[in-house]
C-alpha positions in Angstrom: -14.2 -40.7 18.6 -16.2 -38.5 16.2 -14.9 -35.1 15.3 -16.9 -32.0 16.4 -19.2 -30.5 13.8 -18.1 -27.4 12.0 -19.6 -24.2 13.5 -22.7 -23.0 11.7 -21.9 -20.3 9.2 -22.9 -16.8 10.2 -26.3 -15.8 8.8 -25.1 -12.3 7.9 -22.6 -9.5 8.6 -24.3 -8.7 12.0 -23.6 -12.2 13.2 -20.0 -12.1 11.8 -19.3 -8.8 13.4 -20.4 -10.2 16.8 -18.2 -13.3 16.2 -15.3 -11.1 15.3 -15.7 -9.0 18.5 -15.8 -12.2 20.6 -12.7 -13.5 18.8 -10.8 -10.3 19.6 -11.9 -10.5 23.2 -10.5 -14.0 23.4 -7.2 -12.9 21.9 -6.9 -9.7 24.0 -4.0 -10.9 26.3 -2.1 -8.9 27.4 -4.8 -6.2 27.7 -2.9 -3.7 29.9 -2.3 -0.3 28.3 1.4 0.4 28.4 2.4 3.3 26.2 3.2 6.3 28.4 1.8 9.7 27.6 4.2 11.8 25.8 6.1 14.3 28.0 5.4 16.8 25.3 1.7 16.8 25.9 -1.3 14.5 26.1 -2.5 15.6 22.6 0.5 14.0 20.9 -0.4 10.9 18.9 1.6 7.7 19.5 1.4 7.0 15.7 0.0 9.0 12.8 -0.6 6.8 9.7 -0.7 8.6 6.4 -3.0 6.7 4.1 -6.1 4.7 5.0 -6.0 1.9 2.4 -5.5 -1.7 3.1 -2.1 -1.2 4.7 -3.0 1.9 6.7 -5.9 0.2 8.3 -4.1 -3.1 8.8 -1.3 -1.2 10.7 -3.8 0.7 12.8 -5.6 -2.6 13.7 -2.2 -4.2 14.5 -1.3 -1.3 16.8 -4.8 -1.5 18.5 -4.2 -5.2 19.2 -0.8 -4.3 20.7 -2.6 -1.8 23.0 -1.1 1.3 21.4 -3.6 4.1 21.8 -3.8 7.5 20.3 -3.4 6.2 16.7 -5.0 8.2 13.9 -5.2 7.3 10.2 -5.4 10.2 7.7 -6.8 9.3 4.3 -7.2 11.7 1.4 -10.2 10.0 -0.2 -13.8 10.4 0.8 -15.3 8.0 3.4 -15.6 4.5 2.1 -13.3 5.0 -0.9 -9.8 4.5 0.7 -7.3 3.0 -1.6 -7.4 2.7 -5.4 -10.2 0.1 -5.7 -13.1 2.4 -6.6 -11.1 5.4 -7.8 -8.5 4.7 -10.5 -8.2 0.9 -10.4 -10.0 -0.6 -13.4 -9.4 -4.3 -13.1 -12.5 -6.4 -12.8 -10.9 -8.7 -10.2 -7.9 -8.6 -7.9 -4.7 -10.2 -9.3 -4.1 -12.3 -6.2 -5.8 -15.6 -5.3 -9.1 -15.3 -3.5 -7.8 -17.0 -0.3 -5.3 -14.2 0.5 -5.2 -13.0 4.0 -3.7 -9.9 5.6 -5.9 -7.2 7.1 -7.3 -9.9 9.5 -3.8 -10.3 11.1 -4.6 -13.9 11.9 -8.2 -13.5 13.1 -10.3 -15.9 11.1 -13.6 -14.1 11.5 -11.9 -11.0 10.0 -10.7 -12.7 6.8 -12.2 -11.9 3.4 -13.5 -15.4 3.2 -15.5 -15.0 6.4 -16.9 -11.8 5.1 -17.8 -13.2 1.7 -19.5 -16.3 3.2 -21.5 -14.1 5.5 -22.9 -12.2 2.5 -23.0 -15.0 -0.2 -22.9 -18.2 1.7 -20.4 -21.1 1.5 -21.6 -22.0 -2.0 -20.9 -18.4 -3.1 -17.4 -18.7 -1.9 -16.9 -22.1 -3.6 -18.0 -20.6 -6.9 -15.9 -17.4 -6.6 -12.9 -17.3 -8.9 -11.2 -14.1 -7.7 -12.2 -11.1 -5.6 -13.9 -8.2 -7.4 -12.9 -4.7 -6.7 -16.2 -3.7 -5.2 -16.2 -6.7 -2.9 -12.7 -6.0 -1.7 -13.6 -2.4 -1.0 -16.8 -3.5 0.8 -14.7 -5.9 2.9 -12.2 -3.3 3.8 -14.9 -0.9 4.8 -16.6 -3.5 7.0 -13.2 -4.5 8.5 -12.6 -0.8 9.4 -15.9 -0.5 11.1 -15.8 -3.7 13.1 -12.2 -3.2 14.4 -13.0 0.4 15.4 -9.8 2.0 14.2 -9.8 5.8 14.0 -9.8 6.8 10.3 -10.2 10.5 9.2 -11.4 10.6 5.6 -11.0 13.5 3.2 -7.8 14.5 5.2 -4.8 15.4 3.0 -1.4 15.4 4.7 0.5 18.3 3.1 3.6 18.3 5.3 5.5 15.8 7.5 8.4 17.3 9.4 10.6 16.4 12.4 10.6 18.8 15.3 13.4 19.9 17.7 11.7 18.1 20.6 11.8 14.7 19.0 8.3 14.6 17.5 6.8 14.9 14.0 4.5 17.6 12.9 1.8 16.8 10.2 -0.2 19.5 8.5 -3.5 18.0 7.6 -6.0 19.7 5.2 -9.6 18.8 5.8 -12.8 20.7 5.1 -10.9 23.6 3.7 -8.8 24.1 6.9 -5.4 23.0 7.9 -4.6 21.6 11.4 -1.2 20.7 12.7 -1.0 17.4 14.5 2.0 16.1 16.5 3.1 12.4 16.6 5.8 10.3 18.1 5.9 7.9 15.1 4.7 8.2 11.6 3.9 5.7 8.9 3.7 6.6 5.2 1.2 4.1 3.9 0.7 6.0 0.7 0.5 3.3 -2.0 2.0 3.1 -5.4 2.4 6.8 -5.9 3.4 7.8 -2.4 7.1 7.5 -3.0 7.3 9.4 -6.3 5.2 10.5 -9.2 3.4 9.4 -12.3 5.7 9.0 -15.3 4.4 10.8 -18.3 6.7 11.3 -21.4 7.3 15.1 -21.9 6.1 14.7 -25.5 2.6 13.9 -24.1 2.7 16.1 -21.0 4.0 19.2 -22.7 2.9 18.5 -26.3 -0.8 17.8 -25.9 -3.7 19.7 -24.3 -5.1 18.0 -21.2 -8.3 17.2 -22.9 -6.6 14.7 -25.2 -4.6 12.6 -22.7 -4.5 11.0 -19.3 -2.4 8.7 -17.1 -3.7 5.3 -16.1 -3.8 6.5 -12.5 -6.0 9.5 -13.4 -9.8 9.5 -13.1 -11.1 9.0 -16.6 -14.7 9.4 -17.8 -14.7 6.6 -20.4 -18.3 7.3 -21.4 -17.2 10.4 -23.2 -14.9 8.3 -25.3 -17.7 6.2 -26.8 -17.1 5.8 -30.5 -13.6 7.2 -30.1 -10.2 5.7 -30.9 -7.9 5.2 -27.9 -4.2 4.9 -28.0 -2.3 3.6 -25.0 1.4 3.7 -24.5 2.6 0.8 -22.4 1.6 -2.8 -22.0 1.4 -3.3 -18.2 -1.7 -4.7 -16.5 -3.1 -1.2 -16.0 -2.9 -0.5 -19.7 -4.9 -3.6 -20.4 -7.4 -2.6 -17.8 -7.8 0.9 -19.3 -8.2 -0.6 -22.8 -10.9 -2.9 -21.5 -12.7 -0.2 -19.6 -12.7 2.1 -22.7 -14.1 -0.7 -25.0 -16.7 -1.7 -22.5 -17.8 2.0 -22.4 -18.3 1.9 -26.2 -14.9 3.1 -27.6 -14.5 2.2 -31.2 -11.0 0.9 -30.7 -8.2 0.6 -28.1 -4.6 0.0 -29.2 -1.7 -0.8 -26.9 1.7 0.3 -28.2 4.9 -0.8 -26.6 8.6 -1.0 -27.3 9.3 -4.7 -26.7 9.1 -7.1 -29.7 6.5 -9.1 -27.7 4.8 -9.2 -24.3 6.9 -10.6 -21.4 5.6 -14.1 -20.5 7.0 -14.7 -17.0 5.7 -13.5 -13.7 8.1 -14.6 -11.0 6.0 -12.7 -8.4 3.7 -15.7 -8.2 6.8 -17.9 -7.5 7.7 -15.6 -4.6 4.4 -16.2 -2.8 5.7 -18.7 -0.2 6.1 -18.1 3.5 9.9 -18.1 3.7 10.4 -15.5 1.0 7.5 -13.3 2.0 8.4 -13.3 5.7 12.2 -13.1 5.6 13.3 -11.3 2.4 14.2 -8.2 4.5 16.9 -10.3 6.2 18.7 -11.1 2.9 22.0 -9.4 2.2 21.8 -6.1 0.2 23.4 -7.7 -2.9 20.8 -10.5 -3.0 17.9 -8.1 -2.5 19.3 -5.9 -5.2 19.6 -8.8 -7.7 16.0 -10.0 -7.0 14.6 -6.5 -7.8 16.8 -5.8 -10.7 15.8 -9.1 -12.3 12.1 -8.1 -11.9 12.7 -4.7 -13.4 14.7 -6.1 -16.3 12.2 -8.7 -17.4 9.1 -6.6 -16.6 5.8 -8.4 -15.9 2.9 -9.6 -18.1 -0.7 -8.8 -17.3 -2.5 -11.6 -15.4 -4.1 -14.1 -17.7 -7.7 -13.0 -16.9 -6.7 -9.4 -17.5 -5.1 -10.3 -20.9 -8.2 -12.4 -22.0 -10.6 -9.7 -21.0 -9.0 -7.3 -23.4 -8.0 -9.4 -26.4 -11.4 -11.0 -26.6 -13.1 -7.6 -27.2 -13.7 -6.3 -30.8 -11.6 -3.2 -31.3 -8.6 -4.3 -29.2 -5.2 -4.4 -30.8 -1.6 -5.0 -29.6 1.2 -3.1 -31.4 4.5 -4.6 -30.2 7.8 -2.9 -31.4 5.9 0.4 -31.7 7.6 3.0 -29.5 6.1 6.5 -29.8 8.7 8.9 -31.3 6.6 12.0 -31.3 3.0 13.1 -30.7 1.1 16.2 -31.8 -2.4 17.5 -32.0 -4.0 17.6 -35.4 -7.6 18.8 -36.0 -8.6 17.8 -32.5 -7.0 14.4 -32.7 -3.6 13.0 -31.7 -1.1 11.9 -34.3 1.7 9.6 -33.1 4.9 9.0 -35.1 6.3 5.5 -34.8 9.0 3.6 -36.6 6.4 1.9 -38.7 4.4 5.0 -39.6 1.9 7.5 -38.2 -1.0 6.5 -36.0 -4.1 8.6 -35.2 -6.2 8.5 -32.1 -8.9 10.6 -30.5 -7.5 10.2 -27.0 -4.3 8.8 -25.6 -3.4 7.2 -22.2 0.1 7.0 -20.7 0.5 3.6 -19.2 4.1 4.5 -18.4 4.1 3.7 -14.7 5.3 5.5 -11.6 8.7 6.7 -10.5 10.3 6.2 -7.1 11.7 9.6 -6.3 11.1 11.1 -2.8 12.0 14.6 -4.1 8.8 14.5 -6.1 6.7 14.5 -2.9 6.3 18.0 -1.6 4.8 16.8 1.7 8.2 15.1 2.4 10.4 18.1 1.6 11.6 18.3 5.3 12.3 14.6 5.3 14.0 13.7 2.1 17.4 15.4 2.6 18.1 13.5 5.8 17.2 9.9 4.9 19.4 7.4 3.1 18.7 6.0 -0.4 20.0 2.7 -1.6 22.5 4.7 -3.7 23.9 6.1 -0.5 24.4 2.7 1.1 25.0 0.2 -1.6 27.3 0.0 -4.6 26.2 -2.5 -7.2 28.8 -4.7 -8.9 30.0 -3.7 -12.4 27.2 -4.4 -14.9 24.5 -4.5 -12.3 23.9 -0.8 -11.6 20.4 0.6 -12.0 19.6 4.3 -11.3 16.0 3.4 -10.8 16.8 1.2 -7.8 19.4 3.5 -6.4 16.6 6.1 -5.9 14.7 3.8 -3.5 14.8 4.7 0.2 17.0 2.4 2.2 14.8 1.1 5.0 15.7 -1.1 8.0 14.2 -4.5 8.7 11.1 -2.9 10.4 10.4 -0.6 7.5 11.9 2.5 9.1 14.1 5.1 7.3 17.8 5.3 8.0 20.0 8.4 8.4 21.9 9.5 5.3 24.7 10.8 7.5 25.1 9.3 11.0 23.8 11.6 13.7 22.1 14.0 11.2 18.5 12.6 11.4 17.9 10.8 14.7 14.2 10.9 13.9 14.6 8.6 10.9 14.1 5.4 12.9 10.6 6.6 14.0 9.4 7.3 10.4 8.2 4.1 8.6 7.1 3.5 5.0 5.1 1.0 3.2 4.7 2.4 -0.3 6.2 1.4 -3.7 9.6 2.7 -2.6 9.7 0.1 0.2 9.8 -2.9 -2.1 13.6 -3.1 -2.5 14.2 -3.1 1.2 11.2 -5.1 2.4 10.4 -7.3 -0.6 9.0 -7.1 -4.2 5.5 -7.9 -2.9 5.7 -6.0 0.4 3.4 -3.1 -0.6 0.8 -5.4 -2.2 -2.1 -7.2 -0.5 -0.3 -10.5 -1.0 2.1 -9.7 1.8 0.1 -7.8 4.4 0.2 -10.9 6.5 4.0 -10.6 7.0 4.8 -6.9 6.4 2.2 -5.3 8.6 3.2 -7.2 11.8 6.9 -6.4 11.0 6.1 -2.6 10.9 3.8 -2.8 13.9 6.7 -4.5 15.8 9.0 -1.7 14.7 6.6 1.0 16.0 6.1 -0.7 19.3 9.8 -1.2 19.6 10.4 2.5 19.2 7.7 3.5 21.6 8.9 1.2 24.3 12.6 2.0 24.0 11.9 5.7 24.0 10.2 5.2 27.4 12.6 2.6 28.7 14.1 4.9 31.4 10.6 6.0 32.7 9.4 2.4 32.7 12.4 1.3 34.7 11.9 4.2 37.2 8.3 3.1 37.6 9.4 -0.5 38.2 11.9 0.5 40.9 9.5 2.9 42.6 6.8 0.2 43.2 6.6 -2.6 45.7 4.6 -5.0 43.4 3.1 -6.8 46.4 1.4 -10.1 45.5 0.3 -10.6 49.1 -1.2 -8.2 51.6 1.1 -7.5 54.5 -1.6 -8.1 57.1 -2.3 -11.6 55.6 1.3 -12.5 55.8 1.7 -11.2 59.4 -1.0 -13.6 60.6 0.6 -16.8 59.3 3.1 -18.8 61.2 5.2 -17.6 64.1 
């Protein structure tokens, strides 16, 4: 018996969108709405998601598929620019393989591959090495449109606070005005910076005028650095990306200075990309999770090979290992940097010094932070394995929800979820990246629906007991037999 032919590839995005809608209709069981209106009022959201990037929209889509209504995503960026991809990210291509899945949540017609083939054809997909930033942004924008989730762009959440009646309040600044929303559950899907702040050495932050330096997460107009000398402190992937962006814009040189005697070579994160680890890391004992993350922090991570090659093959690029910056100062409109091997001079410097995990640095979480547990509150590392950086991570449960610092002091914590950098110790080293949306998003969606159902369990039971649930009409039964 011959096998059926493969379906004809969609001729374009319109065809793919129609196919996706049909697939979603085929997968709609059970379609019955089930979340009861909040006793506190019909205007209460069932879930407010802070951050409309790849995770925020994946979670909103997951809740939509689970028939949870009244879900709103608040995103600080303008429409079409959610996430870092077209703002401060400067890599040419994503670091993950092109066949990654995630926002689709198992619907083939919503995968990036389906999107790319609809635009470029099967041959275009076959010839693609990795996904470019503009293509990933375009895919996410299309996904957002076709799934119909409710995203509010240019909406900055300035405060999240629990209320006495068991809800959360969110102050949202949009169009110059602040509106307060109420929600039963909240997800902080705020990316790499959402659990802390940019790390900038005080000698740069306090010692130089703002016109002479930036952080790798800042918007930088590289065209104004044409013909200039750029010095970058740090040798992570974003430092390489910024060096390449500067040189491509015409900078005379870009030098990466870092403390280590050589670049790290190993990237265990690629090893971790198998289903067992990605799906079940959160079930590991605390000690094992701690040791995984500490190992990653201790060995650091090299830039991906394409990122490395992009930079080193450009004229004007230079690596300076074993070159920590001891002091910086302005001199005649330039920046002089003291190092153990002498003084360097640049026209502009960039801090590729990473991001901290420190909830106290987030003013919008001021009402939340005192009540939630950190790893340092719940776990004591063995002698020789302590790490203050990891102790500052929030301690989340297996669904990504916060836990109370003191029992009974913050009953709302289990209804506040997080998927940002600070979630990675609890949920997995890749949990906040696009390589693990496939596993982490359904986990968090399950945690939210669990909370919503259990909160209404008594009302649901009363409804069950109050109804007859007749399968057959009484008159039909009466006319049979006897």
